[in-house]
C-alpha positions as CSV (number, residue, x, y, z in Angstrom):
1,X,0.0,0.1,0.0
2,X,1.2,3.7,-0.4
3,X,3.0,5.6,2.4
4,X,1.1,8.1,4.1
5,X,2.3,11.5,4.8
6,X,2.7,10.5,8.5
7,X,4.9,7.5,7.3
8,X,7.0,9.5,5.2
9,X,7.4,11.9,8.3
10,X,8.0,9.6,10.2
11,X,11.0,8.1,8.0
12,X,12.4,11.1,7.4
13,X,12.7,11.6,11.1
14,X,14.0,8.2,11.6
15,X,16.8,9.2,8.7
16,X,17.6,12.4,10.4
17,X,18.0,11.0,13.8
18,X,15.3,14.0,14.5
19,X,13.2,12.1,17.0
20,X,12.8,14.3,20.1
21,X,10.9,17.4,20.6
22,X,11.6,20.4,19.9
23,X,12.2,18.7,16.4
24,X,15.1,20.5,14.3
25,X,12.7,20.1,11.4
26,X,9.1,21.0,11.8
27,X,6.3,18.7,10.6
28,X,5.3,21.7,8.1
29,X,8.8,22.0,6.8
30,X,8.8,18.1,5.9
31,X,5.6,18.3,4.5
32,X,6.6,21.2,2.2
33,X,9.8,19.1,0.9
34,X,7.9,16.1,0.1
35,X,5.3,18.0,-1.8
36,X,8.5,19.4,-3.6
37,X,9.8,16.0,-4.3
38,X,6.7,14.7,-5.9
39,X,6.7,17.5,-8.2
40,X,10.6,17.5,-8.8
41,X,10.2,13.7,-9.5
42,X,7.2,14.1,-11.8
43,X,9.0,16.8,-13.8
44,X,12.3,14.5,-13.9
45,X,10.8,11.0,-14.9
46,X,7.4,11.9,-16.3
47,X,5.7,9.9,-14.0
48,X,2.2,10.6,-14.2
49,X,0.5,10.4,-18.0
50,X,-3.1,11.5,-18.0
51,X,-5.7,11.6,-20.8
52,X,-8.9,11.2,-18.8
53,X,-8.9,14.2,-16.1
54,X,-11.4,16.4,-18.0
55,X,-10.1,19.7,-16.2
56,X,-6.5,18.8,-17.6
57,X,-7.2,17.0,-20.9
58,X,-10.2,18.7,-22.3
59,X,-10.4,22.1,-23.9
60,X,-13.3,24.0,-25.3
61,X,-12.5,25.6,-28.9
62,X,-14.4,28.3,-30.1
63,X,-14.3,29.3,-33.5
64,X,-11.5,32.0,-34.8
65,X,-9.8,31.9,-31.5
66,X,-6.6,30.4,-31.8
67,X,-4.8,30.2,-28.5
68,X,-6.1,28.6,-24.9
69,X,-4.1,28.2,-21.6
70,X,-3.2,24.7,-20.6
71,X,-4.0,23.3,-16.9
72,X,-1.2,24.3,-14.8
73,X,-0.2,20.9,-13.7
74,X,0.8,20.1,-17.6
75,X,4.6,19.3,-18.1
76,X,4.5,18.1,-21.5
77,X,1.8,17.4,-24.1
78,X,2.3,14.2,-26.0
79,X,-0.8,13.9,-28.3
80,X,-3.8,16.2,-29.2
81,X,-6.7,15.7,-31.3
82,X,-9.5,18.1,-32.4
83,X,-13.2,16.9,-33.0
84,X,-15.5,19.4,-34.4
85,X,-18.8,20.4,-32.7
86,X,-21.7,17.7,-33.8
87,X,-19.0,15.7,-35.6
88,X,-17.6,12.2,-34.9
89,X,-14.6,12.9,-36.8
90,X,-11.5,13.7,-34.7
91,X,-8.0,14.7,-36.4
92,X,-4.9,14.0,-34.5
93,X,-3.0,17.3,-34.4
94,X,0.6,17.4,-35.5
95,X,2.6,19.2,-32.7
96,X,5.1,21.7,-34.0
97,X,6.4,25.1,-33.7
98,X,6.2,28.5,-35.1
99,X,9.3,28.4,-37.3
100,X,8.0,25.1,-39.1
101,X,4.6,26.7,-39.6
102,X,6.4,29.8,-41.2
103,X,7.9,27.4,-43.5
104,X,5.2,25.4,-44.8
105,X,2.2,28.0,-44.5
106,X,3.1,31.5,-44.3
107,X,-0.5,32.5,-43.7
108,X,-1.2,30.4,-40.8
109,X,-1.9,32.9,-38.3
110,X,-4.9,34.5,-40.3
111,X,-5.9,31.4,-42.1
112,X,-9.5,29.8,-41.2
113,X,-9.8,26.0,-41.5
114,X,-10.3,23.1,-39.2
115,X,-7.0,22.7,-37.0
116,X,-4.3,20.2,-38.2
117,X,-1.4,21.4,-36.5
118,X,-0.7,22.7,-32.9
119,X,2.2,24.8,-31.1
120,X,2.8,23.9,-27.2
121,X,4.0,27.0,-25.6
122,X,4.9,27.0,-21.7
123,X,1.4,27.5,-20.4
124,X,-0.9,27.6,-23.7
125,X,-1.7,25.5,-26.7
126,X,-1.7,27.5,-30.1
127,X,-3.6,25.9,-32.9
128,X,-1.8,26.2,-36.5
129,X,-4.9,28.3,-37.9
130,X,-8.1,30.4,-36.8
131,X,-10.6,27.3,-36.0
132,X,-13.2,27.8,-38.5
133,X,-15.7,25.8,-36.3
134,X,-16.3,25.2,-32.3
135,X,-14.9,21.8,-31.1
136,X,-12.8,20.4,-28.2
137,X,-9.5,19.6,-28.1
138,X,-8.5,16.1,-26.0
139,X,-4.7,16.1,-24.8
140,X,-2.6,13.5,-23.5
141,X,0.1,14.8,-21.3
142,X,2.2,14.2,-18.6
143,X,1.3,16.5,-15.4
144,X,2.1,17.4,-11.7
145,X,0.2,15.9,-8.9
146,X,-3.2,17.7,-8.9
147,X,-3.2,18.1,-5.2
148,X,-0.1,18.6,-2.2
149,X,0.0,15.3,-0.3
150,X,-1.9,16.5,2.7
151,X,-4.7,17.2,0.6
152,X,-5.1,14.0,-1.2
153,X,-7.9,11.6,-0.2
154,X,-5.7,8.9,1.5
155,X,-2.6,11.6,2.5
156,X,-0.3,9.9,0.0
157,X,1.7,11.0,-3.0
158,X,-0.3,10.5,-6.6
159,X,3.0,8.5,-8.0
160,X,3.1,5.0,-7.7
161,X,3.8,3.3,-4.1
162,X,7.5,2.1,-5.5
163,X,8.8,6.3,-5.7
164,X,7.7,7.0,-2.1
165,X,10.4,6.0,-0.2
166,X,12.6,8.1,-2.6
167,X,11.3,11.3,-2.2
168,X,12.6,11.6,1.2
169,X,16.0,12.2,-0.5
170,X,14.6,15.3,-2.2
171,X,13.3,16.3,1.9
172,X,17.0,14.9,3.4
173,X,18.7,17.4,0.4
174,X,16.8,20.3,1.2
175,X,17.2,20.1,4.9
176,X,20.6,19.7,4.9
177,X,21.2,22.5,2.7
178,X,19.3,25.1,5.4
179,X,21.6,27.9,6.5
180,X,21.2,26.9,9.9
181,X,24.4,25.8,12.1
182,X,22.3,22.8,13.9
183,X,21.4,20.9,10.2
184,X,23.5,22.2,7.6
185,X,25.7,19.9,6.3
186,X,26.9,20.1,2.5
187,X,27.9,16.6,2.0
188,X,24.9,15.1,3.5
189,X,22.6,17.3,1.2
190,X,24.8,16.4,-1.9
191,X,24.7,12.9,-1.5
192,X,20.8,13.1,-0.9
193,X,20.5,14.6,-3.9
194,X,22.5,12.3,-5.9
195,X,20.4,9.6,-4.5
196,X,17.4,11.4,-5.6
197,X,19.0,12.1,-9.1
198,X,19.9,8.5,-9.5
199,X,16.6,6.9,-9.1
200,X,14.6,10.2,-10.6
201,X,17.0,11.5,-13.3
202,X,18.5,14.9,-14.1
203,X,16.0,18.0,-14.4
204,X,15.5,18.6,-18.1
205,X,15.9,22.4,-19.4
206,X,13.5,24.5,-20.7
207,X,15.2,24.2,-24.2
208,X,14.7,20.2,-24.0
209,X,11.3,20.9,-22.9
210,X,10.5,23.1,-25.8
211,X,12.2,20.7,-28.2
212,X,10.1,17.8,-27.2
213,X,6.8,20.0,-27.3
214,X,7.2,20.0,-31.2
215,X,7.4,16.4,-32.7
216,X,9.4,17.9,-36.0
217,X,10.6,14.5,-38.0
218,X,14.2,14.5,-38.2
219,X,15.0,14.9,-42.0
220,X,17.7,16.5,-44.7
221,X,16.8,19.5,-46.4
222,X,18.5,20.2,-49.6
223,X,20.4,23.6,-49.8
224,X,21.1,24.9,-53.2
């Protein structure tokens, strides 16, 4: 079964020998670090893939409106489809970028038609035309947890149980990096961060994230 917040805090205190009151780290601080850890793990390892949560994955499209905000939890859109209102036909959108659209369709910003392309920006999705009809965008995406651990129904992380114990490494990293003479330990902080990175990987930079949002095929282009 999943580890609860109470169990995670208890394990953190056991790992840091912070067992006697007054504690060196408060429950509130540990809880905040664990929430950070779950978000960080999702960013690094893409642990939560969602294709069914309406608030995250469904966007109502209005004719002649091309840009729509993404849910705040979305890390990366892996697939997008458009279904015109009143139709059973669904079109898979080609995820691209402005450079490619400018190269292929110079008038894409003003052209009115059913969408066939989309650009994923940091906080929004921009269709590759002005849609000529209302409809619905359906997204598949990697995302962050929707609620903090203490606010979930089970008071457990949303990510799989196998990862829960490793979230404590981030909390240890944050604890030992505090500028406090009683707890600061650069070596322990670095060791905990290295272990967290070993399990969940390096954090991708913004350029990598932008590149993964545009599924442009690799090809050779002739230059004359």
